[in-house]
C-alpha positions in Angstrom: 194.7 -2.4 0.5 192.1 -5.0 -0.2 192.9 -8.3 -1.4 191.5 -9.4 -4.6 190.6 -12.9 -5.4 189.8 -13.7 -8.8 187.2 -16.3 -10.1 187.9 -16.8 -13.8 186.8 -19.8 -15.5 185.0 -22.9 -14.2 187.0 -25.1 -16.4 190.3 -24.5 -15.2 190.2 -22.4 -11.9 187.8 -24.3 -10.0 189.5 -24.3 -6.9 190.1 -20.4 -7.0 186.7 -20.1 -7.7 185.5 -22.1 -4.8 187.6 -20.3 -2.5 185.8 -16.9 -3.4 182.6 -18.2 -3.1 183.1 -20.6 -0.1 182.8 -17.7 2.2 179.6 -16.6 1.3 177.6 -19.3 0.1 177.9 -22.9 -1.3 179.0 -23.6 -4.4 177.6 -24.9 -7.4 178.7 -26.1 -11.0 178.7 -23.3 -13.7 175.8 -22.5 -15.6 177.6 -21.9 -18.7 178.5 -18.9 -20.8 175.3 -17.3 -21.3 175.0 -13.6 -22.6 171.5 -13.1 -21.3 170.6 -11.4 -18.0 168.0 -12.9 -16.4 166.8 -11.7 -12.8 166.7 -14.3 -10.2 164.7 -14.0 -7.0 166.7 -14.6 -3.9 166.3 -17.3 -1.2 163.9 -16.5 1.4 166.3 -16.9 4.2 170.0 -16.6 4.1 171.1 -20.0 4.8 168.5 -21.7 2.6 170.1 -23.7 0.0 167.7 -26.4 -0.6 167.4 -25.7 -4.4 171.1 -25.6 -5.3 173.3 -28.4 -6.0 176.7 -27.7 -3.9 179.8 -29.0 -5.4 181.5 -31.8 -3.4 184.6 -29.9 -3.5 183.1 -26.9 -1.5 184.9 -26.2 1.4 182.9 -25.2 4.8 180.9 -21.9 4.9 183.6 -20.3 7.1 187.1 -21.8 6.1 189.0 -19.4 8.5 187.0 -20.8 11.4 186.4 -17.3 12.4 183.7 -17.2 14.8 180.7 -14.5 13.9 181.0 -11.0 15.5 177.9 -9.6 17.1 177.1 -6.3 17.6 175.9 -4.4 20.5 172.2 -5.4 20.2 173.3 -9.1 19.9 172.6 -9.6 16.0 175.5 -11.1 13.8 177.3 -8.4 12.3 177.7 -8.4 8.2 180.5 -9.8 6.8 182.8 -6.8 5.4 182.5 -5.9 1.9 185.4 -6.9 -0.7 186.6 -6.8 -4.2 186.1 -9.8 -6.6 186.5 -10.5 -10.1 183.8 -12.8 -11.7 183.2 -14.0 -14.9 180.3 -12.2 -17.2 178.5 -15.5 -17.4 178.2 -15.5 -13.5 176.4 -12.5 -12.9 172.5 -12.1 -13.0 170.3 -9.4 -12.1 169.3 -9.6 -8.5 165.7 -9.1 -7.2 166.9 -7.1 -4.3 168.3 -4.3 -6.9 166.0 -1.5 -6.2 166.1 -0.2 -9.6 163.4 -1.8 -11.7 162.9 0.8 -14.6 165.6 1.4 -16.5 166.4 3.5 -19.8 166.9 1.4 -23.0 168.3 4.3 -24.7 171.2 5.1 -22.8 172.5 1.4 -22.5 174.0 1.6 -26.3 176.1 4.7 -24.9 177.1 3.5 -21.8 178.5 0.2 -23.6 180.6 2.5 -26.1 181.8 4.1 -22.9 182.7 0.9 -21.4 184.2 -0.4 -24.6 186.6 2.8 -24.9 187.4 3.5 -21.0 187.0 0.1 -19.6 184.9 -0.5 -16.3 185.3 2.7 -14.2 182.8 1.5 -11.6 182.6 -2.0 -10.1 179.4 -3.9 -9.8 177.9 -4.6 -6.5 177.3 -7.9 -6.1 175.9 -10.8 -3.4 176.6 -14.4 -3.6 173.7 -16.7 -4.5 172.9 -20.3 -3.4 173.4 -21.9 -6.9 177.2 -20.7 -7.1 176.1 -17.4 -9.5 176.5 -13.8 -8.0 173.3 -11.2 -8.2 174.1 -7.7 -9.2 172.5 -5.4 -6.6 174.0 -2.0 -8.1 175.0 -1.7 -11.5 172.0 -3.1 -13.3 172.8 -0.7 -16.7 176.3 -1.6 -16.5 175.5 -5.0 -16.8 173.0 -5.0 -19.5 175.6 -2.8 -21.5 178.5 -5.4 -20.8 175.9 -8.1 -22.3 175.4 -6.0 -25.1 179.3 -5.8 -25.7 179.4 -9.5 -25.3 176.8 -10.0 -28.1 178.8 -7.6 -30.2 181.9 -9.9 -29.5 183.7 -7.0 -27.8 183.6 -9.0 -24.4 184.0 -12.6 -23.6 181.4 -14.0 -21.5 184.4 -15.8 -19.3 186.2 -12.4 -19.1 186.1 -11.2 -15.2 184.3 -8.4 -14.3 185.3 -6.1 -11.1 182.8 -6.5 -8.6 182.4 -5.7 -4.7 181.1 -8.5 -2.7 178.5 -7.8 -0.2 176.8 -9.6 2.8 173.1 -10.8 1.8 171.9 -8.8 4.8 173.0 -5.8 3.0 171.5 -6.2 -0.5 168.7 -4.0 -0.5 170.3 -1.0 1.9 173.6 -1.1 -0.3 171.4 -1.2 -3.5 169.2 1.7 -2.4 172.3 3.8 -1.4 173.9 3.4 -4.7 171.0 4.3 -6.6 170.2 7.6 -4.4 172.0 10.8 -4.3 173.1 10.5 -7.9 173.4 13.9 -10.1 173.8 13.8 -13.8 176.7 16.2 -15.0 175.5 19.7 -16.2 175.6 20.4 -19.7 177.9 23.5 -19.2 180.4 21.0 -17.6 180.1 18.3 -20.3 180.7 21.0 -22.7 184.0 22.3 -21.2 185.3 18.8 -21.0 184.5 18.1 -24.4 186.3 21.2 -25.6 189.4 20.0 -23.6 189.5 16.7 -25.4 189.3 18.8 -28.8 192.2 20.9 -27.6 193.9 18.0 -26.7 193.7 17.1 -30.3 190.8 14.5 -30.4 188.6 15.0 -33.5 184.7 15.3 -33.1 184.3 11.8 -34.1 186.6 10.2 -31.7 185.1 12.1 -29.1 181.6 10.6 -30.0 182.9 7.0 -30.4 184.8 7.3 -27.0 181.9 8.7 -25.1 179.1 6.8 -26.9 177.2 9.8 -28.4 176.3 11.0 -31.4 178.8 13.5 -33.2 175.8 15.9 -33.2 175.7 15.8 -29.5 179.5 16.7 -29.3 179.1 19.7 -31.7 176.2 20.9 -29.6 178.5 20.6 -26.5 181.3 22.5 -28.2 178.9 25.2 -29.3 177.8 25.9 -25.5 181.7 25.5 -24.4 182.5 28.5 -27.0 179.7 30.8 -25.5 181.3 33.7 -23.6 182.2 32.5 -20.1 179.4 34.8 -18.3 176.6 33.0 -20.2 178.0 29.4 -19.1 178.1 30.9 -15.5 174.7 32.0 -15.8 173.8 28.6 -17.1 175.0 26.7 -14.2 173.5 29.4 -11.8 170.1 28.6 -13.5 169.4 32.0 -14.5 169.5 31.6 -18.5 167.2 29.2 -20.0 169.1 26.6 -22.3 167.3 27.8 -25.5 168.5 31.2 -25.1 171.9 29.6 -24.9 171.3 28.0 -28.1 170.4 30.9 -29.8 173.3 32.9 -28.4 175.4 29.9 -30.1 174.3 31.0 -33.4 177.7 33.2 -33.2 180.9 32.4 -31.6 181.8 36.1 -31.2 181.7 36.8 -27.7 181.2 40.8 -28.2 178.3 40.0 -30.6 176.6 37.7 -28.1 176.8 40.1 -25.3 175.7 43.0 -27.1 172.3 41.3 -28.5 172.0 40.3 -24.8 172.5 43.7 -22.7 170.8 45.7 -25.5 167.5 43.8 -24.8 165.3 44.7 -21.8 164.5 41.8 -19.5 161.0 41.3 -20.5 162.2 40.9 -24.5 165.3 38.5 -23.6 163.9 35.2 -25.3 165.3 32.8 -27.8 163.1 34.1 -30.5 164.3 37.7 -30.3 167.9 36.9 -29.5 168.1 34.4 -32.9 166.4 37.0 -34.9 168.7 39.8 -33.8 171.9 37.6 -34.2 170.7 36.5 -38.1 169.2 39.7 -39.1 169.8 40.8 -42.8 170.1 36.9 -43.4 167.8 34.8 -45.7 166.6 31.6 -44.0 166.5 28.3 -46.0 162.9 28.1 -45.4 162.4 31.5 -47.6 160.6 31.5 -50.8 164.2 32.5 -52.6 166.3 29.8 -50.9 163.5 27.1 -51.7 163.9 28.0 -55.3 167.4 28.3 -55.8 168.4 25.7 -53.3 170.8 25.9 -50.7 173.5 23.9 -52.5 173.4 25.8 -55.7 174.0 29.1 -53.2 176.9 27.6 -51.6 178.0 26.3 -54.7 178.5 29.7 -56.1 180.3 31.1 -52.7 177.5 31.9 -50.4 178.1 31.7 -46.8 176.0 29.7 -44.5 175.4 29.9 -40.6 173.7 26.6 -39.2 172.0 26.3 -36.1 173.1 23.2 -34.6 170.1 23.0 -32.1 167.4 23.3 -34.9 165.2 20.3 -34.9 163.7 19.7 -37.9 162.9 16.9 -40.4 163.0 18.9 -43.3 166.7 19.5 -42.9 166.0 23.5 -43.9 165.4 25.0 -40.5 168.0 26.7 -38.7 169.9 27.4 -41.9 170.9 30.9 -42.6 172.1 32.3 -45.7 174.2 35.5 -45.0 174.4 36.8 -48.5 170.7 37.7 -49.6 172.0 39.8 -52.5 173.8 36.7 -54.0 170.7 34.8 -53.0 168.7 37.1 -55.0 171.1 37.1 -58.1 170.8 33.3 -58.5 167.0 33.5 -58.1 167.0 36.0 -61.0 169.2 34.2 -63.3 167.2 30.8 -62.8 163.7 32.6 -63.3 165.3 34.4 -66.7 166.3 31.1 -68.0 162.8 29.6 -67.3 161.1 32.8 -68.8 163.5 32.1 -71.9 161.8 28.5 -72.3 158.4 30.1 -72.0 159.0 32.9 -74.4 160.1 30.3 -76.9 156.5 28.8 -77.1 155.5 31.9 -79.1 154.0 34.1 -76.7 153.3 37.8 -77.3 155.4 39.0 -74.0 157.0 37.2 -70.8 157.7 38.8 -67.5 159.4 37.2 -64.7 158.4 38.4 -61.4 160.7 37.5 -58.3 158.3 39.2 -55.5 154.9 38.8 -57.0 152.1 36.5 -55.5 148.6 35.6 -56.8 147.4 39.3 -56.2 149.7 40.6 -58.9 147.1 38.5 -61.6 144.9 41.1 -60.6 146.5 43.7 -63.1 146.0 41.3 -66.2 142.7 39.9 -67.8 142.5 36.1 -68.2 141.9 34.2 -71.4 141.0 30.3 -71.2 142.8 28.0 -73.6 140.7 26.8 -76.7 139.7 23.0 -77.0 140.3 21.2 -80.0 138.5 18.0 -81.2 139.6 14.9 -80.0 141.1 12.2 -82.2 139.0 8.9 -82.7 141.3 7.3 -80.1 140.9 10.0 -77.9 137.1 10.3 -77.8 136.8 6.4 -77.5 139.4 6.6 -74.5 137.1 9.4 -72.8 134.0 7.6 -73.4 135.6 4.2 -71.8 136.6 6.3 -68.8 133.0 7.8 -68.5 131.5 4.4 -68.6 133.8 3.1 -66.0 133.0 6.1 -63.7 129.3 5.6 -63.9 129.6 1.8 -63.3 131.8 2.5 -60.0 129.4 5.4 -59.1 126.7 2.7 -59.3 128.9 0.4 -57.1 129.7 2.8 -54.5 125.8 3.9 -54.0 125.0 -0.1 -54.2 127.7 -0.5 -51.1 126.2 2.4 -49.2 122.8 1.3 -49.6 123.6 -2.0 -48.4 125.6 -0.8 -45.3 122.3 1.4 -44.4 120.0 -1.8 -44.7 122.4 -3.9 -42.4 123.1 -1.4 -39.8 125.8 -2.4 -37.4 126.5 -5.9 -39.2 129.4 -6.2 -41.3 130.2 -2.6 -40.6 134.1 -3.1 -41.4 133.4 -5.1 -44.8 131.3 -2.2 -45.9 133.6 0.5 -45.0 136.5 -1.5 -46.7 134.7 -1.3 -49.9 133.6 2.2 -49.6 137.6 2.9 -49.0 138.6 0.9 -52.0 135.7 2.6 -54.4 136.5 6.4 -53.3 140.3 5.5 -54.3 139.5 3.8 -57.7 136.9 7.0 -58.5 139.6 9.4 -57.5 142.1 7.8 -59.8 139.5 7.6 -62.6 138.9 11.4 -62.0 142.7 12.0 -62.5 142.7 10.2 -65.5 139.7 12.0 -67.3 140.9 15.3 -65.9 144.4 14.8 -67.5 142.3 13.4 -70.8 140.4 16.5 -71.3 143.5 18.7 -70.3 145.1 17.4 -73.2 142.5 18.8 -75.6 143.2 22.1 -74.3 145.4 24.3 -76.5 146.5 28.0 -77.1 145.9 29.0 -80.6 148.5 31.0 -82.7 146.1 33.8 -82.5 145.8 33.6 -78.6 149.6 33.6 -78.2 150.0 36.5 -80.5 147.8 38.6 -78.4 148.5 37.3 -74.8 151.5 36.7 -72.7 152.7 34.8 -69.9 154.0 35.9 -66.1 156.5 33.8 -64.2 156.6 34.1 -60.6 158.1 32.3 -57.5 155.4 30.7 -55.2 155.7 30.8 -51.1 156.9 27.4 -51.3 159.6 28.2 -53.7 158.0 26.3 -56.7 157.9 28.2 -60.1 154.5 28.9 -61.3 153.7 30.0 -65.1 150.6 32.0 -65.7 149.6 31.7 -69.4 147.1 33.8 -71.8 147.5 36.8 -69.8 145.9 40.0 -71.1 147.5 43.2 -70.2 144.9 45.8 -69.3 144.7 49.5 -70.6 145.8 51.9 -68.0 142.1 53.3 -67.9 140.7 50.1 -66.8 143.0 49.5 -64.6 141.9 51.4 -61.2 139.2 49.4 -59.8 140.8 46.1 -58.6 138.3 45.1 -56.3 134.4 45.6 -57.4 133.2 43.9 -54.4 132.1 40.7 -56.1 135.1 38.9 -56.1 135.8 36.0 -53.4 139.2 34.3 -52.5 142.4 35.8 -52.2 141.7 36.5 -48.2 139.2 39.3 -49.6 136.0 39.7 -48.0 133.0 39.7 -50.3 129.9 41.7 -49.8 127.9 38.6 -49.2 130.0 37.7 -46.4 129.9 41.1 -44.7 125.9 40.7 -45.2 126.2 37.4 -43.1 128.4 38.9 -40.4 125.9 41.8 -40.1 123.0 39.2 -40.0 124.8 37.4 -37.3 125.5 40.6 -35.1 121.8 41.5 -35.7 120.8 38.1 -34.3 123.3 38.5 -31.5 121.5 41.5 -30.5 118.4 39.8 -30.1 119.6 37.0 -27.5 119.8 37.8 -24.0 123.3 39.5 -22.7 125.6 37.8 -20.6 126.9 41.0 -19.2 125.4 44.3 -18.9 126.3 46.9 -21.8 127.8 49.0 -18.8 130.0 46.3 -17.5 131.1 45.0 -21.1 132.5 48.5 -22.0 134.4 48.4 -18.7 136.0 45.4 -19.0 137.0 45.8 -22.7 138.1 49.3 -21.9 140.6 47.6 -19.7 141.4 45.2 -22.0 142.0 47.9 -25.0 144.3 49.6 -22.2 146.3 46.4 -21.6 146.8 45.6 -25.5 147.8 49.3 -26.1 150.5 48.9 -23.2 151.7 45.5 -24.3 151.8 46.7 -27.7 153.6 49.5 -27.1 156.4 47.5 -25.6 156.4 45.1 -29.0 157.9 46.8 -32.0 157.3 43.5 -34.3 153.5 43.0 -33.5 153.1 46.6 -33.5 154.6 47.1 -37.2 152.7 43.6 -38.2 149.6 45.3 -37.1 150.0 48.4 -39.0 151.1 46.4 -42.0 147.9 44.4 -41.5 145.7 47.4 -41.7 147.3 48.9 -44.5 146.7 45.8 -46.2 143.1 46.0 -45.7 143.0 49.0 -46.9 144.9 48.5 -50.3 143.2 45.3 -51.4 140.1 45.4 -49.9 137.1 47.0 -51.3 138.2 50.8 -51.4 138.7 52.8 -54.4 142.2 54.0 -54.2 141.5 57.5 -55.4 143.8 60.1 -55.6 144.9 60.3 -51.8 148.3 59.9 -51.1 148.3 57.9 -48.2 145.2 56.1 -47.1 146.0 54.6 -43.6 144.1 56.7 -40.9 145.1 56.8 -37.4 142.0 57.5 -34.9 143.7 57.4 -31.2 142.0 55.9 -28.6 143.4 58.2 -25.5 143.3 58.1 -22.0 140.0 59.9 -21.8 138.2 57.6 -24.0 139.8 54.7 -21.8 139.0 56.1 -18.5 135.3 57.3 -19.6 134.7 53.1 -19.7 137.3 51.5 -17.4 136.5 52.1 -13.8 139.5 53.0 -11.7 141.5 53.3 -14.9 144.1 56.0 -13.8 145.2 53.8 -11.1 145.8 50.6 -13.4 149.6 49.4 -14.8 148.4 49.8 -18.1 147.7 53.7 -17.6 150.9 54.1 -15.9 152.8 52.5 -18.8 151.1 54.6 -21.5 151.5 57.8 -19.4 155.1 57.1 -19.1 155.5 56.4 -22.9 153.6 59.6 -23.9 155.8 61.8 -21.7 158.8 60.4 -23.0 157.8 60.9 -26.8 156.0 64.3 -26.0 159.7 65.5 -24.8 161.5 64.0 -27.7 159.4 64.9 -30.7 159.6 68.7 -31.8 156.8 71.3 -31.1 156.8 72.5 -34.8 154.8 70.2 -36.6 156.4 71.3 -39.9 159.9 70.3 -38.4 158.4 66.9 -37.3 159.1 65.2 -40.8 162.9 66.4 -40.7 163.4 65.2 -37.3 161.9 61.6 -38.4 164.2 61.4 -41.1 167.3 62.2 -39.0 166.4 59.4 -36.4 167.6 55.8 -36.6 165.5 52.9 -37.7 164.9 51.6 -34.4 163.6 54.8 -33.0 160.8 55.4 -35.9 160.1 51.4 -35.3 159.5 52.3 -31.3 157.6 55.6 -32.4 155.4 53.6 -34.9 154.7 50.8 -32.0 153.5 53.6 -29.7 151.2 55.3 -32.3 149.9 52.1 -33.7 149.1 50.9 -30.0 147.4 54.2 -29.4 145.0 53.5 -32.4 143.7 50.0 -30.9 140.1 50.4 -29.5 138.4 46.8 -28.5 135.7 48.5 -26.7 132.3 46.8 -27.1 129.1 46.8 -25.1 128.1 43.5 -26.2 129.0 39.8 -26.1 132.4 39.8 -27.3 132.9 37.8 -30.5 136.6 36.7 -31.7 137.9 39.6 -33.9 141.6 41.0 -34.6 142.4 42.0 -30.9 142.3 38.1 -30.0 145.1 37.7 -33.0 147.2 40.9 -31.8 146.6 39.7 -27.9 147.8 35.9 -29.1 150.7 37.5 -30.8 151.7 39.7 -27.7 151.4 36.8 -25.1 148.9 39.1 -23.4 147.5 37.7 -20.1 145.1 40.1 -18.7 145.6 38.8 -15.1 148.9 41.1 -15.6 147.0 44.0 -15.9 143.5 43.6 -14.4 142.7 42.6 -10.7 139.2 42.0 -9.7 137.6 44.1 -6.9 134.4 45.2 -5.6 134.7 48.4 -7.3 135.6 47.1 -11.1 133.6 43.8 -11.4 131.6 42.5 -8.2 129.5 45.4 -7.4 128.2 45.2 -11.2 127.2 41.6 -11.2 124.9 39.3 -9.2 125.7 37.9 -5.9 125.4 34.6 -7.9 128.1 35.5 -10.2 130.6 36.7 -7.4 129.8 33.5 -5.7 130.6 31.5 -9.1 133.8 33.7 -9.3 135.3 32.9 -6.2 134.1 29.0 -6.9 135.9 29.1 -10.4 139.1 30.7 -8.9 139.6 28.5 -5.5 137.0 25.9 -5.6 135.4 27.4 -2.4 131.6 27.5 -2.5 130.7 30.6 -0.4 126.7 30.4 -1.0 125.8 29.6 2.5 127.9 32.8 3.5 127.0 35.4 1.1 123.0 34.5 1.0 122.7 36.5 4.4 124.8 39.3 3.2 123.5 42.7 1.9 125.3 43.1 -1.9 128.0 45.6 -1.1 128.9 43.1 2.0 129.1 40.0 -0.6 131.0 42.3 -3.1 133.8 43.0 -0.4 133.8 39.4 1.1 134.2 37.8 -2.5 136.8 40.4 -3.6 138.9 39.4 -0.6 138.6 35.7 -1.6 139.5 36.4 -5.0 142.6 38.4 -4.0 145.7 37.0 -5.5 143.8 34.2 -7.7 144.4 35.8 -11.0 140.8 35.0 -11.8 139.3 36.5 -15.0 135.6 37.0 -16.1 135.0 35.6 -19.6 135.3 39.0 -21.3 138.8 39.0 -20.5 140.1 35.7 -21.0 141.3 34.6 -24.5 138.8 33.6 -27.2 139.8 31.1 -29.5 137.9 30.3 -32.8 134.7 29.0 -32.1 134.7 29.8 -28.5 131.5 32.6 -29.3 129.3 29.6 -30.5 130.2 27.5 -27.2 129.2 30.4 -25.0 125.9 31.0 -26.5 125.2 27.2 -26.1 126.2 27.4 -22.6 124.1 30.4 -22.1 120.9 28.8 -23.4 121.6 25.7 -21.3 122.0 27.9 -18.2 118.7 29.9 -18.9 116.9 26.8 -18.6 118.2 26.6 -15.0 118.2 29.8 -13.7 115.8 28.9 -10.5 118.7 28.3 -8.3 120.4 31.7 -9.4 117.2 33.5 -9.2 116.6 32.7 -5.6 120.2 33.6 -4.2 120.0 37.0 -6.4 116.4 37.7 -4.8 117.6 36.8 -1.3 118.0 39.7 1.2 119.8 39.9 4.2 117.6 38.1 6.0 116.7 35.3 3.4 113.5 37.4 2.2 113.0 37.9 -1.2 113.3 41.3 -2.4 111.8 43.3 -5.5 112.8 43.4 -9.1 113.2 47.0 -8.6 116.3 46.2 -6.2 117.9 44.1 -8.2 120.8 44.2 -10.5 120.2 42.9 -14.1 121.0 39.1 -14.0 124.1 37.8 -15.7 124.8 34.3 -17.2 128.4 33.8 -17.6 128.9 30.9 -20.3 
């Protein structure tokens, strides 16, 4: 067993301390009980002690009179390592410590661990010429010890367990300790925390003893209580941590496994798992929960499930109210109480609606309040406010004129004055508006024939609409005459503007030929249909969106029972435009779905409705997804502008590279050689202009197709189109048309480099 020599304090154990240091370097007087951790540069030579002040009592360098041992190469072997205790104030970070970057965030946690458990791993040190010891491995532990010393939890003179190494080994030992280290897997830590809880420790005790936040302990315990198969998968790396967090919403192992096993592989994601485990519950972010308040709901006995892994400063994310019936009851009670207060104002009628939004106001007429004459004091105040506003307006204009006159000189001062005046004007406008609002009143006559409606806004606030007139039934049918803007409706003027834009687009030079555009967008339509078939939620939202357009837009409801019209875009329509459609992944998926539903649905149309009534909800949703998907038609022959298909594609996470691969047949034969070269350059960074220039077009198409294989490259019509992209494409197109010379030359070059006639040339394409 290795003997330990102890260096306690310079005052009372000088001889002992000197004994420890004498074997490695000359000793020096103590530098005091400093608590900071300076980094010191080591001497250039192992025996260089010119900067140190050796103690007169220091024994010789080799008190045992042993001769240094040389190895086989003739070099002097390093002295063997040994354990020693060194007072904290004699330890400093050594320049030989290879770890230069340390996370400050973990020092507090490490200090708490050392305080609770003691120093589990000794520090690696070398002796310095000035009598101190340089820490070559364990820098974070040293920082944590100094932090404990600053808290009064560790004396600066208290010995620290160290391992003393020869100076020649400093860098090697430091590198060895800092290499090959692996943090504990969260699953292992979770089970370790659970073992401490089962041994009788509380969450707070564990947090203190291991220097972590109580929430961290609670999260680890949640993971530890998952079904064992999921922890095993986590260790194997076959399940993502966010999926585990979602599964941890319930401690019921059977429920966890039922949700997981019931999902196809492509639908296993955290959002879907969380939705299924909380189906039927209301979130704390919902309209009614905000209105009622989670505290009120819990006070009335409502059960709450909290997602410990939710990150939201608002304090509402990840909270699920499991008694939606009770929540609705509490909302109704609160709304009725507010309605009684409004009724006491004297209105002819008052309604409180839980599920109404601003569209509910369409059923009512609106009367404006009357305006009373201001008193002398009110009139004087309004006049003074208006005068002050005129003065501030003039000052604002004067400041703006000066800033233009002295352009670039003293801009900061002018901007600061502009900000100040803008703030004063804004505050003044609010005061004027409030003063004028105080003059608006409801007369008894108005209140006798009008009513008020109370509703809960989307953010949970109570909104009261006063002065509403109930319309006669005969006048209630036309809820939109095409002249009313806002509320998400599209006016006739807006539609006219869209038509104008479309007409203008028709005059511009086409980026792609109409045939190729229809080909590509037909493939995109098939991919949208196939993806939508597999996503019930997006399909439902898509159908509801179309119904909302029909119900709330500019249509006359008439006598139709159901106004939704489905116009399927079938395989024949897709194959008419999409080259080689039958061999695409989308066609295969849609064919399987059509075959499956064809076998399940009854042959007799009269029996279809009865069959649907007998099916489970999930079956109906899956069938709805398929039917909605087959109604998608995003085929177009001109430049693609952003439309609803882009929003659906984004919701589905559609990547056309999964559904379409560029080939000579479906793309390269239909574009110029320059566009084919451009595609290869975009996909691989390789410029094959010289190789392609001497080829015939068919050869060039096959050559570029081989280069594009496996690159997942997509032409512009198949790429995601975000808002504003279309305009950017137009600008890029205009710029490119100014520089067509190089492309024209390449397109016109024949197999021998000679120009060819326009008759034998493909329509040029200019991809933005």
